[in-house]
C-alpha positions in Angstrom: -7.2 26.6 -9.1 -5.9 25.5 -5.6 -6.1 22.1 -4.3 -7.0 21.7 -0.5 -5.2 18.8 0.6 -2.9 18.6 -2.3 0.4 20.2 -3.5 0.7 23.3 -5.3 2.8 25.5 -7.3 2.1 28.8 -5.9 3.5 32.6 -6.2 4.5 34.8 -3.8 2.5 37.6 -3.1 4.2 39.7 -0.6 6.5 39.4 2.4 5.8 40.3 5.8 7.8 39.4 9.4 5.8 36.1 9.7 6.0 35.0 6.5 5.3 35.4 2.8 1.4 35.5 1.1 0.9 33.2 -1.8 -1.8 33.8 -4.1 -4.5 31.6 -3.6 -6.8 32.8 -6.4 -10.0 34.2 -5.9 -11.5 31.2 -3.8 -8.9 31.5 -0.9 -7.4 34.4 -1.6 -4.4 35.2 -0.1 -2.6 32.0 1.8 0.0 32.0 4.6 3.5 30.3 3.9 4.6 30.6 8.1 8.1 32.1 8.5 9.4 28.7 9.3 8.8 27.0 6.0 9.6 29.8 3.9 12.7 29.0 1.6 15.7 31.2 2.4 15.6 34.0 -0.5 12.0 33.2 -1.7 11.2 36.6 -3.2 7.6 38.1 -4.2 6.9 37.2 -7.7 8.7 33.4 -7.7 6.6 30.4 -7.3 6.9 27.9 -4.3 5.9 24.0 -4.0 4.2 24.1 -0.8 1.1 21.9 0.9 -2.2 23.2 1.5 -4.5 22.6 4.0 -6.1 23.9 6.9 -4.6 24.6 10.5 -6.2 24.6 14.1 -8.4 27.7 13.3 -9.9 26.3 10.0 -7.4 28.7 8.5 -5.8 27.7 4.6 -2.3 27.6 5.1 0.5 26.8 3.4 3.8 24.4 4.3 6.6 23.3 2.3 6.4 20.3 5.3 5.8 16.8 3.8 2.5 15.0 4.8 2.9 10.8 4.6 -0.7 10.9 2.7 -2.5 13.5 0.7 -6.2 13.8 -0.1 -6.8 10.5 -2.6 -4.2 8.3 -0.9 -4.4 5.4 1.2 -2.1 5.2 4.3 -0.9 3.5 7.3 -0.7 6.1 10.1 -0.5 6.1 14.2 -2.7 7.2 16.5 -1.3 10.2 18.4 -4.2 11.2 20.5 -7.7 10.4 20.7 -11.0 12.6 22.4 -14.6 12.4 21.7 -14.5 13.7 18.2 -12.4 11.0 16.8 -8.5 9.9 16.8 -5.5 12.1 15.6 -3.1 10.8 13.3 0.5 11.3 12.5 1.0 12.3 9.0 3.8 14.2 9.4 2.5 17.7 9.9 2.7 19.8 13.2 -1.3 19.6 13.1 -2.5 16.1 12.9 -4.7 14.6 10.9 -8.5 14.0 12.4 -9.7 10.7 11.8 -13.7 11.3 12.9 -15.4 9.1 15.3 -18.0 8.5 12.7 -15.4 7.1 10.1 -13.4 4.5 12.5 -14.4 0.9 12.2 -13.8 0.5 15.9 -12.3 2.0 19.1 -9.0 3.1 18.7 -6.0 3.8 21.4 -2.9 6.1 21.3 -0.3 3.9 19.7 -2.4 2.1 17.6 -2.1 2.5 13.6 -4.7 1.5 11.4 -5.1 1.4 7.5 -6.9 5.1 6.1 -8.3 6.7 3.3 -7.4 10.7 3.1 -10.2 12.7 1.9 -11.6 16.4 1.6 -15.2 16.8 3.3 -16.5 18.7 1.5 -19.3 20.1 4.1 -16.6 21.0 6.5 -13.9 22.0 3.8 -11.3 19.9 6.1 -8.7 17.2 5.0 -9.6 14.7 7.3 -9.5 10.6 7.4 -11.7 7.1 7.2 -11.1 3.8 7.8 -14.8 2.9 6.0 -12.6 3.6 2.6 -15.0 1.0 0.9 -17.1 4.1 -0.4 -13.9 5.6 -2.1 -13.3 2.5 -4.2 -13.9 2.0 -7.9 -17.3 0.0 -7.9 -17.2 -1.0 -11.5 -16.2 -4.8 -12.6 -11.9 -5.3 -12.3 -10.7 -5.8 -15.5 -7.5 -7.2 -14.2 -5.8 -10.3 -15.5 -5.1 -13.7 -14.1 -1.1 -13.3 -13.4 -1.0 -9.7 -13.3 1.3 -8.1 -11.1 -0.2 -5.4 -9.1 0.7 -3.6 -5.7 -1.3 -4.4 -2.3 -1.8 -2.6 0.5 -2.7 -4.8 3.5 -5.9 -4.1 5.3 -6.8 -6.3 8.1 -7.1 -9.6 9.1 -10.1 -11.8 8.2 -11.6 -15.1 9.0 -10.2 -16.5 5.4 -7.0 -14.5 5.2 -5.8 -11.0 4.6 -8.0 -8.2 2.6 -6.1 -6.0 0.8 -6.1 -2.7 -1.9 -5.2 -3.9 -5.2 -3.8 -0.9 -6.9 -5.5 1.4 -4.2 -8.5 1.0 -6.3 -10.0 -2.5 -5.1 -10.2 -4.6 -2.8 -8.8 -8.5 -2.7 -8.1 -11.3 -0.8 -4.7 -13.3 0.2 -6.2 -17.1 1.6 -4.3 -18.1 4.8 -3.7 -21.4 3.2 -1.4 -19.5 0.7 0.4 -17.3 3.0 3.8 -18.6 4.0 5.4 -15.4 5.7 4.0 -13.2 8.6 1.6 -10.2 7.5 0.3 -7.6 9.2 -1.9 -4.5 8.3 0.0 -1.5 6.6 1.9 -4.2 5.1 3.5 -3.3 1.2 3.3 -6.0 -0.8 4.1 -7.0 -4.6 1.1 -9.6 -5.4 -0.8 -11.4 -8.2 -4.2 -11.3 -9.8 -5.0 -15.2 -9.1 -8.8 -14.8 -10.6 -11.2 -12.1 -10.9 -14.8 -13.9 -9.7 -18.2 -13.1 -12.0 -19.2 -11.2 -8.9 -16.4 -8.9 -9.3 -14.5 -10.2 -5.9 -10.4 -10.6 -6.3 -8.5 -13.7 -5.6 -5.0 -12.8 -4.8 -1.5 -14.4 -4.4 1.9 -12.9 -3.4 3.6 -15.7 -6.3 2.8 -15.7 -9.8 -0.1 -18.2 -10.9 0.5 -20.8 -13.5 3.1 -21.9 -15.9 4.2 -18.5 -16.5 6.8 -18.8 -13.9 7.6 -22.4 -14.1 10.9 -21.6 -16.4 12.2 -19.1 -13.7 11.5 -21.1 -11.2 12.8 -24.2 -12.7 16.1 -22.4 -13.0 16.0 -21.5 -9.5 15.3 -25.3 -8.4 18.6 -26.3 -10.6 20.6 -23.3 -9.1 20.1 -25.0 -5.7 20.9 -28.4 -6.7 24.0 -27.0 -8.0 24.9 -25.7 -4.8 23.9 -29.0 -2.8 26.4 -31.1 -5.0 23.4 -32.2 -6.8 20.7 -33.6 -4.4 17.8 -32.1 -2.7 16.0 -34.2 -0.1 12.9 -33.0 -1.2 10.1 -34.7 -3.0 6.3 -33.9 -4.2 5.6 -35.9 -0.7 7.0 -33.2 1.3 5.3 -30.9 3.6 4.4 -27.6 1.6 5.9 -25.3 4.8 9.1 -27.2 3.8 8.9 -26.6 0.2 8.1 -22.8 1.0 10.9 -22.4 3.6 13.2 -23.8 0.8 12.1 -22.6 -2.5 9.6 -19.7 -1.7 6.7 -21.6 -3.7 3.7 -23.5 -3.0 3.6 -27.3 -3.6 1.4 -27.1 -6.7 4.1 -24.6 -8.1 7.1 -27.0 -7.1 5.5 -29.9 -8.6 5.1 -28.3 -11.9 8.4 -27.3 -12.2 10.1 -30.5 -11.1 7.5 -32.2 -13.5 9.1 -29.9 -16.3 13.1 -30.7 -15.2 11.9 -34.1 -15.4 10.7 -34.2 -18.8 13.4 -32.4 -20.3 15.9 -35.1 -18.3 17.5 -32.7 -16.0 16.8 -34.4 -12.9 16.2 -37.5 -11.3 12.8 -38.1 -9.5 14.0 -40.3 -6.3 11.9 -41.5 -3.6 14.2 -39.7 -1.2 14.5 -36.4 -3.3 16.0 -35.2 -6.7 19.1 -35.3 -8.3 20.3 -33.6 -10.9 21.4 -35.7 -14.0 
């Protein structure tokens, strides 16, 4: 069965001057693959890997071009033009992707970029985009565990921090006071689950929480101590931003790590810094 907005492997039915026709089954009949996309030497009876969508006249058509996102994907796409019907996004094909005005969260201008969900409109049978992607997310209670590594797609800035898509199934929040590097909408990051609240809301962090990371971080601190001649001018009183700049970790994690090193008698804690034993 041919799926619109997805990649399909289709058999060549016949060759014509302007391309080849592919077998689209009972639902779509013969689907044109225009000549400019036909691989050299492709013959009737052979199978070709194509992306199937609709053209500007709503005819089902195939291409060997690869879009930046298919139906079901989230993507950060650039606005190339705007009209009363909505905004058109560059998704890597000759025909731009429509973000209908009713699916926008605010006014967009050419040159802007935004995170969208690519979906198939059941009424028009067209592939489109939506900024109102909350309706596409998993509404069940998240089963993530504290410390679990996840993929993040930064969605937008809020008063508390940054909303991010978690494994492209749920929304979570990175808090401002735990972010030390610049973030922007569309950034893709590796992150970790800090906790899942009883109401299903997810707190995120960019560094692995808890004691699981102390050993690896302790090793890094020891390496930096050795590289610095055995002394670093940082203590548990040092400002959090200086600690993050030096070690790429929160002050809380730093204190855990040097505490573990001190208990192992590997470092000496001084008022002006830490020193290797």
